[in-house]
PAMILO-825812 format. One record per residue (C-alpha): x, y, z; residue number from 1. Coordinates in Angstrom, 2 decimals, decimal comma, always signed. Layout:
<nodes>
u:v:w:num
X:Y:Z:NUM
...
</nodes>
This chain:
<nodes>
u:v:w:num
-0,03:-0,03:-0,04:1
+1,59:+3,33:-0,87:2
+2,00:+6,28:+1,60:3
-1,14:+8,28:+0,35:4
-3,31:+5,17:+0,13:5
-2,33:+4,42:+3,97:6
-3,31:+7,92:+4,81:7
-6,95:+7,61:+2,94:8
-7,39:+4,14:+4,74:9
-6,66:+5,63:+7,98:10
-9,06:+8,71:+7,37:11
-11,40:+6,10:+6,53:12
-11,35:+4,45:+9,65:13
-11,77:+7,63:+11,35:14
-14,92:+8,38:+9,41:15
-16,14:+5,17:+10,58:16
-15,39:+5,87:+14,16:17
-17,22:+9,44:+13,47:18
-20,42:+7,55:+12,15:19
-20,27:+5,36:+15,12:20
-20,29:+8,36:+17,64:21
-23,29:+9,59:+15,91:22
-25,21:+6,42:+16,94:23
-27,91:+6,23:+19,60:24
-26,87:+8,01:+22,18:25
-24,87:+10,62:+20,00:26
-21,49:+11,85:+21,24:27
-21,34:+14,94:+18,92:28
-17,88:+16,03:+20,58:29
-16,17:+12,57:+19,72:30
-17,58:+12,78:+16,13:31
-16,19:+16,07:+15,46:32
-12,56:+14,77:+16,82:33
-13,04:+11,96:+14,61:34
-13,76:+14,12:+11,36:35
-11,19:+16,57:+12,27:36
-8,52:+13,72:+12,37:37
-9,71:+12,18:+8,89:38
-9,48:+15,61:+7,31:39
-6,00:+15,97:+8,53:40
-5,18:+12,51:+7,06:41
-6,84:+13,67:+3,83:42
-4,80:+16,58:+3,65:43
-1,48:+14,64:+4,37:44
-2,35:+12,26:+1,55:45
-2,37:+14,96:-0,80:46
+0,72:+16,22:+0,28:47
+2,25:+12,88:-0,43:48
+1,06:+12,75:-3,61:49
+2,17:+16,17:-4,33:50
+5,62:+15,36:-3,21:51
+5,68:+17,17:-0,02:52
+7,17:+16,33:+3,16:53
+5,88:+19,02:+5,09:54
+3,43:+18,41:+7,85:55
+2,33:+22,35:+7,82:56
-1,01:+22,01:+6,88:57
-1,29:+25,69:+6,09:58
+1,28:+24,94:+3,08:59
-1,51:+22,88:+1,38:60
-3,26:+25,85:-0,20:61
-0,09:+27,18:-1,69:62
+0,59:+23,44:-3,19:63
-3,27:+23,04:-4,36:64
-2,93:+26,33:-5,92:65
-0,10:+25,85:-7,90:66
-1,08:+22,03:-8,73:67
-4,44:+23,46:-10,01:68
-2,87:+25,71:-12,54:69
</nodes>
């Protein structure tokens, strides 16, 4: 499994956890945490795809901006 696929798989696990947290009775705070974790892992997957070793999520907009051109 490639590094980017690993990050995506890990994000899927967090999204599954978020869905489970919303079951009755819902734990919205825990669900939000898992959604945030999934988002970070998807950002890391994009950074891996773009060849960046940076872990600064603020750099993502710059990288995506140049990749979209």
